[in-house]
N, C-alpha and C positions, 0 to 999 in steps of 0.2 A: 188446838187449831185445826182449821179443816182440810183434810187431805184430799190431792187431786189425783183422782184414778188415772192410772196410765192406761194410754190405748192399746187395746188388745189385738194383735197381730190378725187381720183377716186372710180367707184364701187367696183374695184379690192382691193383696200386699205381698203376700208369701209368692206368688205367682210373678209379680214384678222383680222381685229381689232375685229370684231364679234368673229370669231373663236378662237382667243386669249382670249377674255373675257370668253367664254363657257369652252374652257380648264381649264383655272385658277380657276372658280367656281367648275367645276367637281373635280379637283384636292384637292381644300379646302375643299369640302363635304367629300370627301373619308378620307383626313387626319383626319378631325374633329370626323368623324365617327369611325375611327380606335382608335384613344386616348380615345374615349369614352367606347368602349368596351373594351381594352385592359389595360387599367389603372383605370377604375371606375367597370365595369361589372365583368371582371376576369373570364369568364366562360370558362370551359373545353370542346373543340370542340367533344372530344368523349365520354365524360360522359353521359351515358344515365340514364334517370329518367322516367320511364313508368308512373308514376302517375300523370307526369306534362306534357304528351304528347299534341300534338296539341291545346296548349295554344294559346289564342290571344295575340295582344299586350299589353304590361304592361311596367312599370318604369323598371322592373328587366330583362324583354324580350322584347326590342322595337320591333323586329320584329316578336315575338312569337315564338313557340318551334316547332320542325318537329314531325314525328310520334313515334321517340324514346325519345323524351323529351329534345332534344339538342337544344341550342341557335342557333336560325337561323341567325341573324346578326352577331355572330361570326364565324360561317360557311361560311358565304357569304364573309366576308372579308378575311378568310383565302383561301377561294376557288378562290379568286381572285388573290392571290399572285401564287396560284398553276396554274390556268390558263394561266396569263399572264408571269409569271415565265418560265414554259415551252414552251411558244411560243416564247418568246425572245430565249431561250436555242437553240431550233430548228431552228430558222432564223439565230442567230449567226453560229452555225455548217455549214448550209447551205452556207453561206457567205465564212466563211474559207475555204471549198472545192471548191465552186463556182468560185468565184475571181482568184485564183490561177492557177485554171484548163483552164479558159478563157483567162487569160493574156498568157501564155504558147502557147495555140493553136492558138490564133489570132497572135502572134508574130513570132513564129516559121514556121507555117504553115505546107506544106510539110505532111509527112506521119501522124505526130501527129495531124494535124487539121482534116485530112480524118478519123483518127480513133476516135478523139472526136465527129465528126458528126454522125459516124454510132451508137455510144454508145447514144447520144442526141435523134437520131431518133427512138432508142428502147424505151426510157423513155416516149418520147412525142407522141407515137403511141396510148395511152391510157388515159383517163383522170386522171387527180391528184386524185381525191377522191377514183375513182375505185381502182387504183394501191395501195395508202394508206390503204384502207380496206383490199386488199387482203394480203398485207404485215403485216398488223396488225393481221389477222386471221393465217397467217403462222407462225409468231412469238410468239403470243400467247398474251393474254390480259394483260394489264399493261400500266401505263404510258411512262416507259421507251422505250417498244418496239413502242409504237405509236409515240414517239419524233423520233426513230431511223427511222421508216418507212416515217415520213413527210422530215426529212434531205435527205433521198434516193429520195424523190419526186422532192423537191424543189431546190437541188442545180444546177439542169440543166438549169434552167430559168435563173439563174444569170451568168452562165458560157456562156450561148449564148448571154445575154446583153453584158458582157466584151469582149467576141471575136468580136462581130461585130463592137463596138466601137475601140477595138484596130486595126481592120483590116483596119479601116478607117483613123485612126491617124497616124499609121505608115508609111503612104504614103507621110505625110506632110515633109516639108523641115527641121523643126527643128529636127526630128527624124534622117534625111539623115546625119544633121549636125553632130549629136550627135555620130552616127556612124563612120563618117569620124574623129573625134576627138579621137577615139581609146575607147569610153566608151563600157564597160562590157554590156552585154545582160541584165543581171539582174539589173545592174544600171539604163539602159534605163526603163526597166519596172517600177522600183521603183521609180525614180525621175522624169520622164516626164510622163509616161502612166496612172500610177495608179491616179494621181491627176485629170485626165480628165474623168476618169470613175467614179469617187467618188461620183459626184453628181447625175448621172444616176441610180446607185445601190442603192442610199439613198432613192430616190423617189421611186424606185421598192421594196425595203424591207419595207419603211412605207406604201405601199399599200398592200404589201403581210400579213402585221401582222395580219390585220383584217381577212384576209382570213385563216390564220393559227389558229387564235382564235375560229374562226366557226368550222374548222375542228377537234381540239381537243376536242371542246364542244360536238359536235354531235356525234363523235366516243366514247366518255365516255359515251353519252346519251345511245348507244346502247350495253353498256359494253365491248368495246374493249380498253378502256382509263383507267383512275383513278379507282381504285377498293374501296370498303366501307373499313374502313369508312373515306377515305381519303376526305376531304371536296374540292370538284371541280363544278363548275357552270353546267357542262353539266351533271355530276353523281348526282347532287342535284335535276335537273330536273326529272331525271328518278325515284328517290326516292320519290317524289311528285306526281309523275302521279297518283298513285291510290287515292289520296286525293283530285284531282283537284275539284270535285263536292262541296266537304264539306270546304275546305280550299284552294281555288284558288291562294291565295297570295303566298303559299309555291311554286309554279311555275312561278309566275309573278316576284317575286325578283330577281332569278338568271336570267330569261329571260331579264328582263329590264338591268340587268347588262352586259350581252353579248351585247346587242343592243346598251348601251350607249358605250362602250368602242370600239367595233368596229366602231361605228359613229366618234368617236373621233379620231381613227387612219386613218380613211378615209379621215378626214379633215385635219389631218397633211399631208397626203399624197398630197392633193391639194395644201397645200401651198408650200409644198417643190417642187412639180412640177413647179408651177410658180416661185419659189424663183431660181431653178436651170435650167430654160429653156434657153439652149444653142441658140435658134434660136431668142430669143427676143432681140430686137435692143435695144442700150443703148442710151437713149436720152441725148442729151448734155444738 
C-alpha cells in the first residue's frame, strides 16, 4: 500500500495556531469578567459615591473605584462595548458606502469613474486623522458626530480598493462571456465581481478596525468623542489623567484594553491576509 505523507507543520501554520489560542484566551477572559461583573457585582456604572472614591482593588470592586466612586471594572467592560460597537458601526457604514461606489465606478468607467477619482483625490489630500478632527470639531463633540466623521474619512479607501480590483477583473474572459450571454450589469457586479473583492475588502477592514478603535479612543480622550458619564476607554483615560501619580492603574486598565484589542484586530488582519492571498500558489 502507498502511504500518504502527513503534512509537516510550517512556521506560518504554527503562527496561526498561536494567534487562535491567544484570541480564544482573551475572549474567554472577557466573557468571564463580564459574567462576574454583571451577574454577581451588578454595579451601576453611573452611580457616584464620593465616600468610596479612589478605592483600591477589593472583592466588591476588583479594579477599584474612580474619582467619583464608580466601579472601574463595570465601566471598563461597558466602555469596551461602546468603543468596539461604535468602531464596528463606523466600519460597517464605510463599507456600505465604499463598496457600491467602487463597484459602479470601476465597472461603468467614463464620467462616473472620473467624478469618483476627483472626489477621492479631495479626501486623500489630507491625513485621515486631521480630517476626522476637523470634521468632529465642525459637527460638534459627541460620539455620533465622531462616527459620522470617521465614515466620511474611511469610505474612500474601500471604494478605491474595490475600483482597482473591478478594473482588473472586468477585463477577463469570464466577464466578457457574461456580457455576451446577456447578463445585466447589476447581476454581473453582484454574482461575478463581488465575490472576487470580498477577500480583499475583508482583509483591509480587519486591519482598519484597530485604526478606527485608536481614532475613536484618541478623539474621545481630547473631548471630541464620548461625553460624560458615558463609559468609553478614551474618555476613561481622560478622566483618570489628573490621578495618574496617585492611582496610575486607573489609566493603565483602559490603556491595556485598547492595546490588547488593537493587537488582536491586527493579528486577525494578518491571518486573513495570508488566508485570502490571491497570489499564493496552491500546492498539489
